[in-house]
VOGU-3710 file (C-alpha; in Angstrom, 3 decimals, decimal comma):
1> xxxxxxxxxx> 0,000/0,000/0,000  1,252/3,485/-0,901  -0,511/6,579/0,412  0,614/9,814/-1,251  0,762/12,925/0,923  1,280/15,887/-1,440  3,419/18,762/-0,176  0,661/21,276/-0,993  -1,668/19,544/1,492  0,736/19,412/4,441
11> xxxxxxxxxx> -0,022/21,305/7,626  2,258/24,082/8,759  2,792/27,712/9,576  4,987/30,527/8,271  6,598/32,403/11,158  8,601/34,741/8,947  12,045/33,520/9,958  10,758/29,918/9,786  8,457/28,418/7,165  7,525/25,015/8,599
21> xxxxxxxxxx> 5,553/22,252/6,902  4,471/19,176/8,862  3,911/15,705/7,404  2,384/14,668/10,759  0,558/16,472/13,563  2,916/18,990/15,185  2,619/22,281/17,102  -0,614/24,007/16,011  -1,283/21,486/13,225  -3,408/18,573/14,401
31> xxxxxxxxxx> -4,857/15,778/12,304  -5,923/12,664/14,232  -5,312/10,590/11,090  -1,697/11,783/10,904  -0,200/11,234/14,340  2,767/9,279/13,014  3,746/6,266/10,936  4,838/3,372/13,104  7,424/4,758/15,519  8,060/7,705/13,182
41> xxxxxxxxxx> 6,386/10,604/14,962  7,494/13,847/13,228  8,730/14,810/9,761  9,093/18,568/9,457  10,152/20,377/6,286  11,743/23,586/7,606  12,977/26,627/5,690  15,091/28,839/7,989  16,065/32,419/7,132  19,728/33,476/7,368
51> xxxxxxxxxx> 21,038/34,322/10,859  17,954/33,004/12,645  17,051/29,744/14,338  15,689/27,851/17,298  16,899/29,213/20,679  17,775/26,765/23,493  14,919/24,421/24,370  14,633/20,982/26,030  13,822/17,487/24,756  13,683/14,026/26,271
61> xxxxxxxxxx> 12,890/10,481/25,124  13,112/11,194/21,401  15,525/10,398/18,572  15,871/13,579/16,494  17,533/13,318/13,082  18,281/16,408/10,994  18,946/16,040/7,273  20,289/19,258/5,747  19,051/19,842/2,197  20,506/23,318/1,575
71> xxxxxxxxxx> 22,747/25,618/3,589  23,911/24,484/7,017  22,685/24,213/10,596  24,757/24,878/13,739  23,969/22,836/16,847  24,904/23,637/20,468  23,749/21,804/23,594  24,174/21,777/27,356  26,516/18,776/27,126  29,107/20,975/25,437
81> xxxxxxxxxx> 28,565/19,616/21,924  28,817/22,062/19,053  28,821/21,329/15,353  27,909/22,615/11,910  26,111/20,212/9,564  26,134/21,044/5,849  23,846/20,157/2,957  23,702/16,422/2,284  24,906/15,548/5,770  23,087/14,251/8,842
91> xxxxxxxxxx> 23,094/14,897/12,573  21,469/12,804/15,290  20,458/13,858/18,791  19,350/11,189/21,262  17,457/13,201/23,852  17,504/10,357/26,376  16,888/11,461/29,960  16,974/15,114/28,901  18,942/17,612/26,834  18,687/21,315/25,967
101> xxxxxxxxxx> 19,915/22,493/22,579  19,769/25,288/20,031  19,765/25,062/16,228  20,749/28,162/14,246  21,241/29,017/10,603  24,385/31,120/10,954  24,834/31,272/7,181  24,246/34,144/4,764  21,853/31,948/2,768  18,555/30,207/3,507
111> xxxxxxxxxx> 18,860/26,772/5,115  16,410/23,972/4,370  16,203/20,839/6,491  14,136/17,767/7,144  13,813/17,202/10,871  12,680/13,706/11,756  11,601/12,515/15,219  11,417/8,798/15,975  10,134/7,370/19,251  12,908/5,466/21,068
121> xxxxxxxxxx> 12,591/1,808/21,938  15,338/2,209/24,575  14,786/4,816/27,284  16,520/5,876/30,497  19,896/6,405/28,791  22,136/9,473/28,788  21,584/12,014/26,011  23,989/12,234/23,100  24,704/13,987/19,809  26,646/13,159/16,652
131> xxxxxxxxxx> 26,996/14,271/13,037  28,534/12,777/9,933  29,150/13,739/6,313  27,653/11,398/3,750  29,112/12,213/0,323  26,410/11,922/-2,302  28,605/9,710/-4,472  28,314/6,880/-1,949  24,525/6,906/-2,388  24,567/7,058/-6,166
141> xxxxxxxxxx> 22,019/4,638/-7,588  21,338/2,847/-4,305  20,033/3,248/-0,774  22,615/3,853/1,970  21,819/3,749/5,696  22,521/7,130/7,334  21,289/6,449/10,885  20,288/3,145/12,427  19,217/1,395/15,580  20,954/-1,808/14,428
151> xxxxxxxxxx> 24,568/-2,517/15,386  25,321/-4,330/12,119  24,624/-1,225/10,019  28,294/-0,332/10,105  29,129/3,347/9,699  25,605/4,676/10,209  25,009/7,147/13,039  23,477/5,250/16,003  19,907/5,845/17,122  18,118/4,151/20,015
161> xxxxxxxxxx> 15,122/2,824/18,178  13,955/0,040/15,897  14,352/2,103/12,733  16,687/3,218/9,967  17,106/6,521/8,153  18,207/5,860/4,579  19,278/8,094/1,694  19,768/7,701/-2,054  20,568/9,787/-5,109  19,179/8,587/-8,434
171> xxxxxxxxxx> 19,732/9,958/-11,903  16,707/10,180/-14,202  15,795/6,671/-15,339  17,705/4,891/-12,578  15,934/2,489/-10,237  16,646/1,301/-6,707  14,914/-1,464/-4,797  14,315/-1,415/-1,059  13,609/-4,565/0,967  11,169/-3,355/3,628
181> xxxxxxxxxx> 9,349/-6,381/5,023  5,576/-6,658/5,247  5,603/-6,063/9,021  7,319/-2,669/8,714  6,481/0,794/7,413  8,449/3,181/5,235  8,032/6,907/4,764  9,852/8,343/1,750  10,284/12,003/0,774  12,246/13,249/-2,250
191> xxxxxxxxxx> 14,343/16,231/-1,194  14,678/17,073/-4,878  13,388/15,663/-8,162  10,497/13,275/-8,704  10,179/9,492/-8,536  7,680/6,749/-9,200  7,046/4,016/-6,640  5,121/1,064/-8,019  3,106/3,337/-10,304  2,648/6,259/-7,883
201> xxxxxxxxxx> 4,407/9,548/-8,736  6,039/11,295/-5,776  7,258/14,839/-6,385  9,844/16,784/-4,413  8,785/17,245/-0,755  5,726/14,981/-1,132  5,498/12,113/1,346  4,874/8,488/0,444  3,631/6,286/3,302  4,384/2,674/2,371
211> xxxxxxxxxx> 3,233/-0,490/4,161  2,240/-4,136/3,654  4,918/-4,833/1,038  8,007/-7,035/1,205  9,932/-4,718/-1,115  9,335/-1,835/-3,469  11,072/-0,230/-6,424  11,785/3,474/-6,844  12,315/4,842/-10,364  13,652/8,359/-10,847
221> xxxxxxxxxx> 11,595/10,468/-13,247  14,105/13,306/-12,748  17,488/13,436/-11,008  16,417/12,927/-7,404  17,701/12,939/-3,837  15,670/10,760/-1,452  15,314/10,350/2,294  13,464/7,345/3,745  12,611/6,170/7,245  12,180/2,408/7,730
231> xx> 10,131/2,155/10,946  8,676/-0,540/13,166
//
């Protein structure tokens, strides 16, 4: 089953410095039919004006993954972590028993991110943060795991949940297959381009909620950059 969630129909609010679109219920946007997808709870599509951002605020018991699409985001937290994550790269914050952090666009250009929240399946652990560059060439024509709750996923950033965050870049006409498993759910969003998934067209920033399939095939209609969450 594939349910298309067009970008134009997403909830959200434009705050001036922040133009936020929500694939699932978040902040002032509430839809009882869109409270999450498995243990995926939040997928926000945020456009952040230069030299603005989110001031320090707390989180706990949530895995928060930030995928930078354009520009860069600078993270600081009360554990002493500080880092700048650029376009195409990923950062992970495990809120654990509690953390306070800020996220600022300190660039002279607009920054665009996907921020993804996944409910943890392990709680009561210390908070943590990490970031990693993922050169696009490594994802050319195939899916590569960016963050994972599974120890055998090698170089992926660790998250404390039964889920994976996966990325791919496909040139127009290329295909990539993903083995999901009929007991799991996937949520796929093209950061750029347009793809077809088993006959359903998914344009840039649309969401595709996928379930009840062992595997599915993605075909690029245009050169495309994809982000996918494989959730329990």
